[in-house]
C-alpha positions, -999 to 999 in steps of 0.1 A, spaced: -710 -486 -204 -675 -470 -206 -668 -446 -234 -633 -452 -249 -609 -423 -251 -605 -413 -287 -586 -386 -306 -593 -373 -340 -557 -371 -349 -541 -405 -341 -506 -390 -344 -508 -376 -309 -491 -396 -282 -506 -401 -247 -484 -374 -231 -495 -348 -256 -531 -358 -251 -527 -354 -213 -510 -320 -218 -539 -309 -240 -564 -320 -214 -546 -301 -187 -544 -269 -207 -579 -273 -220 -569 -279 -255 -590 -298 -280 -588 -326 -305 -580 -302 -333 -547 -292 -318 -517 -310 -333 -494 -303 -304 -493 -290 -269 -467 -270 -250 -449 -285 -220 -469 -279 -189 -457 -264 -157 -464 -271 -121 -488 -241 -121 -508 -258 -149 -512 -289 -127 -521 -268 -97 -547 -249 -117 -564 -282 -125 -558 -298 -91 -595 -298 -82 -599 -326 -108 -564 -341 -108 -563 -347 -70 -587 -377 -76 -560 -395 -95 -539 -403 -64 -508 -390 -82 -486 -363 -69 -481 -330 -88 -446 -341 -98 -458 -375 -112 -485 -358 -133 -459 -333 -146 -435 -361 -153 -461 -382 -173 -474 -352 -192 -440 -338 -202 -426 -372 -212 -424 -386 -247 -455 -408 -239 -437 -441 -238 -437 -442 -200 -475 -436 -197 -493 -468 -190 -529 -476 -201 -541 -473 -165 -523 -440 -157 -536 -425 -189 -571 -435 -183 -571 -423 -146 -558 -389 -156 -581 -385 -186 -612 -396 -166 -603 -372 -138 -603 -344 -163 -634 -357 -180 -615 -355 -213 -621 -375 -244 -590 -364 -263 
């Protein structure tokens, strides 16, 4: 049974939720700073399973969230084992 990804504050877009997951934020954060390539590399042990390049993850995470598809979002969040 799959557990859906939820966030306590539904005002957060997908890109912000991805950034929070990468920088180990939590659902109580209202925002997240833009991530760097070093942030992605720090979590690469988990993110490498996505099949995305460093640049693609950085692009998705630092976007406004409108270009993050359902599938991309789910793949990244599952790889980080995040329920944000």
